[in-house]
N, C-alpha and C positions, 0 to 999 in steps of 0.2 A: 225584661220586663215579668215581675213573680204572675206564674199564673195558678188563677184561683178558683175554685169552683164560684166564689161569690163575687164575679170580676173585682173583687180590688182591681183600684191602680197602683201604680210601684207602689215605692215603699222607700223611705231614703235610705240610705247607708246607714250604717251605729257612725259613731262619733269613733276618732280615733285611740283606742289602743280598750273599746269598752268590749272587742272581742278577739282572742287569740285564734280560733278556729280550733282549738282543742277540745277537748274536753273539759281540759279546768276550767274551761268561762263559764260551764255550766252549773258549777260547785255553789248552794248557795253563802248568801252575804250572812255576817253576825245576826242581823234585823229581819235575816228573810224569814221567817216564823213566824214573825207582827204584819207582817205582809204580804205576804202569799195568801192569794185565798183557798189552796187548797191544802193551807197547813193542818187545818182540821181534820183534815182524813191519816194526817200522822207520820210518819216519818220512816221508811222503812225498816227501820230494826223493832220498830212498833208493830206496820204492817204483818211483817211477817214472824213478832212472836204471835201473832194474836191474841193479845191478852184482851183487848174489848169487840174486833170484828171478826165474823167469819165471810170467811168466803166459799163459793161454792169452787165445784172439780174443775170450772175452768178460768177460778184467776180472779172471778171478777164480789168484789163486796157482798154480802145476800144484802139483799133491800136495795140496793143501787139497779140504776134503768139496766143496767146492761145482763146483771143477774136472771137465774131465770130458774120458776117453782119448777113442781114434777116432773120429772125428764125419765123418756124411756130408756129404762135402762135394760145391758141387755147381760144378760146371764155369761155367769163368769165362767161358765165351762167354753161357751158359745165364744168371750173375746179370748181364750187361749185357744182356742183352734187357731183363729182369725191372725195370730200373733206368729204364729207357728209358720201358716201358713205363708205370711206377706216375710218374713224372714227367709223362708226357703225362697222367694223369688231375690230381693234385695240381697240376697249371696250369690244370685245366678242370676242378675238382671239382663244382661245380652243376649240369652239365651231364650227367656222368658218376650222378651219383647221381638224377637225373632220368629219365635214358633207359637207364640200363645196367647198375644195380644188383648184377644177379646174375654179372656180369662181374667187377664189385671184388671181389664176397663169393668167389666162386672162386680169385678172383689170393689172396686174404688167407688160403686153406683152403692154398695153396702154399706162401705164408712168404712176407711184406714183405723186400724185400732189407737186408739189416740197416742201407746209409749212408741208407736210409729210412724206414728204423721211427719214430722220435720224429715226424716229421715229417708221416706217417703217422695214426700213433694221434694226433694236436693234429687230424685235422682228421675223422677215425671218430668219436671219440667229442665232437666240438662244442667242444672246449677253447679252439683258436681263435677260432670264436665269440665264445667266451666273454669270449678277452682283447682281443678288438678291442671288444665291449662293457661294461668297465666298466677302460678304461684306468687306469691308476696305480693302479688299487684294489692290488695285490700291495706295490708301493712304500710306498703310507701303512700296510697293513696290517705289514709288515715294522718300519718306524721304530716303530710299535707298543711299549709298555713291555710289553704280556700281562698275562698272569693267572696270578696267581704262585703257585695251587693248582694249575695246569698242568704249566707250566716244568718243574717242578724230575721231574715220572715225566717228563718228556717225555729230560731229558737223558740220564736215567737207562735211558733203551732206546737209542740213540744204538749204543750200541758195541754191539748185542747184532743188528744189521739185518745180516748178511755181512758180517760180519767178517776173510772171505779176500778180499774183493772191494776191488780196488784204490785205488778212490774213499773207501771205509772201515775202509780197515784201519789208519789213527792214530786215536790222538784228537787233535778239536778238524781233521782236517785240513779242507779244503775239501767232501769230500763229508757230514760228518758234521756241518759249520756249513752248507751248505745243506737239508739234513734237517732238524736246528731251523728254520729260519726257514718252510721250508712248513706242518710241523705248528703250529711257534705260529703262523700266522699263520690254518692253519683254525680254531682254535679261538674266535678272532677274530671270522671271517668266521660260525663257526654258534656264537657260544654258550652254546645251548643243547643241540649235542649235546657241544660240549668236542674231548677227545683220546681215542681208545680206539687199546689197544695194534696192531693188526691194523691200524692205519691206514701205523706205519710199515713193516715192506715192504712195501707197496702202493705208497709214497713214492719210496724209496728206490729199485724197478725202475725206475720214470719219472725219476728223476734220472737214471741211466744214462743215457738214453737226449735227457735234453731240456735246458736251465735250469730254476730251480731254480723261475720265476715259469710256465713255460710249463706245469713239472710241478704247478703248483699248480691249477690249470684244469682238469687232465684228476684231476687227485684231484676235486676241487668235484664233475667228472661221474659219476666214476664212486661218489663216494658219495650223489648228490644222485637220480643217473638211470638205473646197472645197477644199485646196489645199494643200495638204500635203506631205510634202516632198520638194516642191516647194524649200525654203529657208535653204534646212539643208550645211552639208558644202561640199557633194560629187556633189547637184544638182543631183542626178539620178533622181526622181523623172518626174524630166523635161523633160530629154534626151528621158528618155521613155513615156510621152507623145508625144514627139516630133515623133516617130515612129510611134504612132498609128494615129495623125496625115497626117503624108505619106498614111497610110496605105487606111487610111478612102479619103483620094483623090479618090485614083485610082479610088472606087465605084460614087465618085462625079464627077470630073472634068477629065476624063482619060487625055486630052490632056494636061492639065497643072502637071500632074505628070508625066507623058512620059520627059517633056518638061528636070524637074528641075530632072528627072534621068537620063538626054543624058549631062546636066550641070554638074550634081554629086556634088548639092551642098547639103551639110548636110539641114535637117531641121533646127537644130540650127540657122544659120546666120539668119533667117528672124525671126523664129518663138519662140523664147527664153525674146525680151521685150514685145510682144505681149500678151505671159499669165504668166508669173511671175508680172504684171505691171496692170494686167485688160484690154488692149486697153487702160488702163488711157493715157499715152505718143504718142496714135497712131492714134486715132479716136477725131474729132470735140467735144466737149466736150457738147451740146443735147444729140450728140448718144454716146459716153459717161457711160451720167447717163441712158439712156434708157436701155443700153445695163447689165450695174451694178443695176438696176430693176429684172429683168430677170434672172442675174447670180446668187443672193440673194434666190429668190423664186425655179430658177429649178437646177442651180447646172452650174457643171464644165462643161456642155454639150450644154451651149450656147457660154464659151469661145472656140471650139472645133466646135459652127455652125460659128461661129464670120472667127475663121481664114482659114476655107474652102471657105466662101461667098468671102471673099478677094483675094484669091488664084486661087478660080476659074475664079472670074470679070476682074482680073490683067492678068492670061494669059492664061484663059480658051480656048480659040481660036487661028485657024493658025494666022489670020491675026496680033492679041497682041504678039504670040511667033515669030513675022516676027521681031521685034522691037529691039530683045533683043536674040543677038546672041553670048555672052558670061556672066560668073559669073558680074561681073563687073555688065553692063545692068540689067543682073534677078533682079540684090538686088537693083540695084537702083528704077527700076519701082515698088518691092514689099515695098520699101520704102518714095516713093513717089504715093500714089496713090490716083484714080482719087477718086473727089470732090464728083462727080456723085452716088460712090461706098458708100461713107462713109457718105451719107446723110440721117439725121436722120431715114425720115418715108421709104426711100426704106431701109437703112441696116436692120430695124427691122424687113418687112415684109419678104425679104426672111431666115431672121433665124427661124422666126419661122416658114418657110413652108419647110426649110430643113429638110430630113427626116433624122436622126441624132439623134438614142434613148440613154437611158444609157445602156441600155442590150447590142447595138456592141460595145460601149465603154468597156463594160467591158469584152468582151467577147475579142476585142482586144489586151486589157492591159495582159490577160493570156496568149495569140500569144506570146505580146510582153517580154512578162517577162520570159516568157521559153529561146528561142531567148536569149535574153542575160544570162539566167545561162548557155547555155551552152557554148556563146562565149567568157564570161568576166567570172565567174564564178555566185556566191553565189553577194546578194547586201552588203555594206559596210554601206548600212545605211537604213537598209526598213523602212520605211515608214506605219504608219499603214492606214485600209482603207478610202474614201471617203465617205463620204455623198454627193448624188445627192438632194441636195436642202435645202429647208425647214420641208419639210415633214418627210422626214429621219431623221432630226435632231433630228428635235420634237420627233419622237418616242424612238429615239434614248439617248433623255436628256428630256425628262418631266421634265416640270416646276413643282416648290410647289404646292404640291395642297392642298385647304383653309380646315379645321378642316371639320368635318362632325356636322351638327347642326340638331337637332328637328326639323322637315319640316313636320307641321302635314296636312294630306288632306283635313280638310277641316278647313276654316279657316274666322271666324265671327267676325263683329265687337264688341266692348265689351257690348254694349250696345245695342244688338242683342237678341231677345229672342229664346228661341228653335224651331226648328221648327217642327210643332204638338203640341206642347203648347195650350192652350185656358188663363190662366191664368200668373202668376208672374213665372219667371221661378226660376230653383232652382240654390240656387246658388252651388260651388264648393263643402267648406265644405259639406253644407247638404244633397247633396248628397252618401260625403264618410262615414256618421256617418250612412244613412241609409242603413241597411244588406240585403245582394244581398239575395236573391233566387236561391239556388238549380238548375241546369235544365241539360237540355239533355249534358252541352257542358263542363259543370265538369265532363259527367262517369258517373252520378250519376242515376239510374232507380225513373224515376219520380211512388209516391205514394200515390193510393186517399187517400182526405182528410180524416178524422175520420168525424162521424158527427155533431158533437158541432161546429168543424171548421169551417164545411159545413155551418151551419145556421148564424155563427158569419160573414163568406165570403157573403152569404145573404143578411142581414143584412146592412154588407158594403156598398154594394153594392146600395141597396136603397137609402141611406145618401148621399147628398151631401160631397159631399169631398172638405179639407180645402181648404180657397182660394189660399196657397202657397203652392201649390200641384199640378199639374199637372194633371185631371182626368184620362188622359190615362197610367200614374205608377199603378194606384192604380182598375184598369180594376179585374173584379173576377174571381178565377180561376176556372177552368173548371174542373168536376168531376176526368174526363176519361186525367187529364193532355196532351189537345191536344192543335194546335197553336195558338190559342189568346193566355195562356198565356207564348209558346217560341214568339210570337212578341213584347208582351210588354215586355219580359223580354234582348229582342235584343234589342226595342228601347232605356229602359234605359240605355244599353250599350252606345250605339252609343251616346246618350244623354252623358253620363262621359268622353268616349271618347274627344267628339268635346270640352268639356269646358274645358278638363284638359289642352286640345293639345293648345289652345287659350291663359289660362294662364302662360303654359310654351313659347311659339311664342312672346307675349307681353311681 
């Protein structure tokens, strides 16, 4: 059964031959332009040519519902500085996540630079790791025919996703093609879940920032790690989170909580679309992107915080409640939120300052789950535990580690002489051929040299050393086997180790 935000019934499978399960099935027919409601908006070529229409910096047609008016522009110098910082983080991601996660969180709160947002979302969500762990998987799913019971439902939903955005403005265009591919691939990847209508806007937002394959793996991470169980058949997880939101509201805004309780308004009536679509259908687009930046970094607590902020400022004072005497008026107030509340800077500041933590959400989750079991029994579709943000996901699913390579502690240029040598340094082969003298490190006791050996050593000490042998390596033996012999032997071994390591490294 298709899962719908409007709770529509099951749709009949398409007639045989009407869907092939491939992207070609979306190609418009010869008379599509005359019958399609969206044809007046123009084809892809017309839209991309900007012949008659202008689009804003987010890709929406100016004057449409999704387009925005005057925005707070970030100074160009500040934007370039942020891009440089994010490039450094993305190029050294594991190090930053291990040691400077708080700095990443602060930079996500400030907003990810638009040019790097798609790449950053992949790193934060773990979608990049999933892609590396499953090479070719998306192509395999893309080439599969798909389940006919989902294909017709998906195709009917395509034109509803951001119809005034340049990517999805025309039926059968590249945006709708990729959206169909991503959603169909997910039904094959998780056939037990199938397709839910709320997944379509999530996938569409991802496609605005990255190619289809990367968008697919980010969608997988959202459905399995950030919001597990949200898109299952019974929608039990979203019902539990509705009760969690309502309980947290009592602490954040007692006035709003009391009013909703008196009106007996179920949380599902106002928070289902908020949470399942991650506010992509609710907020101005600049606010949507800022919320998603924080959501990918910190997890579902950002969704809870945004919902609580909206409820608090819509119904959080006696003056505001006076205008909402019934259920209808209250629901309309929550559907037509004040532009001041949803404005990017105001909303982000309120969300950052709201003291709602992962621990509070998890504690309340256990309470609501216990109540559910007492009144309704066990969950029919239990979902795995959700992971709160990028750090938790990275710890649960670390990326592939590069194979360890020998890394010398001392690295010298190939033509640099060894330290402490006055003449020409030995080559590694000459050093290897030189017999090593036994010392204390081998576990043997030093023995006093024989008289003949002592005389030979003394004579060797008086004579000048060969030109290609460092003088310090031929230091005379101490008759008592004391420190000079050990230090010379130690330096010889250090030289050998350094030279051999350098050869290995080069």
